[in-house]
N, C-alpha and C positions, 0 to 999 in steps of 0.2 A: 384815630391813630393809623399811621401809614404802615405798609408792610415792612419798610426799612426799620421802623421803630420796634417792630416785633422780632427783629433778627439782630444777630451780631456776626461779624466776620470770624472765620476760623482763627485768624491771627489773634483775635481778641479773647477767645475762649480757651485756646490751647496753651499749655505750659511750654511746649517745645514742638517744632515741626522741622524735620530734617530729612534730607535725601541722602541715599548712599548706594554705592555700587553693590549689586547682589549677583554679580557674575558678568560675563562678557555680553550677555544679551538682555539682562533685566536690571531695572532700577527699582528700589524700594523707598517709599516715603513713610516715615514713622511719625505719627501724630500722638503726642502724649498730653494727657489732661491733668490739671492740678488736683482734682479730687474725684471721688466716685460719683458725686451728684452731677458734675459737669459731664463726665464720661457717659453716664447713663442717659442724660438729656440728649447728647449728640447721637448716641447709638439709636435711641428711641425715635429721633427725628428722621432717621433713615435717609439723610441727605447725601452722605458720602457713599455713592453707589457707582458701579461700573458705568452706568448710563450717564452719570454726571461727569465722571473723570475722563472718559474716553474722548469726547470732543475737545477737552482742554489740552490733550496731548496728541491729538490727531491719530488716534488708534481706534480699533473696533472694541466695543464694549465686551465682547466675548474673550478678549485677551487681557482684561484688567481684573485683578483680584483684590478684593477689599476684605480684610480679615480683622475681626474684633478680638482684642486680647484683654479680657477683663482683669486678669491678674496683674497686668502692667498699666492698667488704665490707658490703653493705647489702641489706636487703629492703624493697621499696616496696609498700605496700598502698593501693589506690585504691578508693573507694566513693562512692556518691551522697550528697550532702548531705541532711539531713532537710528543709531549706528552702533555696531559692536564696539565695545571698549577697546581702545588702542587703534581704531581705524584712523587713518590720516585726517579724516574730516571730523572726527569726534572732538567736541569742544568742552566736554565735562566728563572726563574719564572716571572720576570718583562718584559721579552722580550727585554731588553735593549741592548743586543749584537747581535741581529739578522740582523741589518742593514749592517753589514760589507761585506756581500757577494755581495752587490750592488755597493760598492765604486769604483770598477775598471771597471764598465760598460763603454764602449766607447760611447761618445756623439759626433755626427758630429759638427764641428765648423761652418758650414754653410758659409765658405769662409770669415769669419770675425775673429777678435781677432788677 
């Protein structure tokens, strides 16, 4: 069995992935899971880390925050915006398109599914 057969993309296991403006200098990406089993599997895999996220967005790992929110079956990723919101060169003031870089992150199946 190949490594790809033992993984699924984040887009395939998450119920919803969305980006949003978290202020003039921060973007937050919320990842919601359909059930506790899926959420627990993704958290236990420890794949969504600052070390993984940082190169996807061209920032240092020490400025990326990944927060698990079990009450919401969600993981929140916060990172600096490439340009301040409202800057003349800003192309996504609402931060709504920033989540797409995470969609193909490979999540281990954990031998199930």
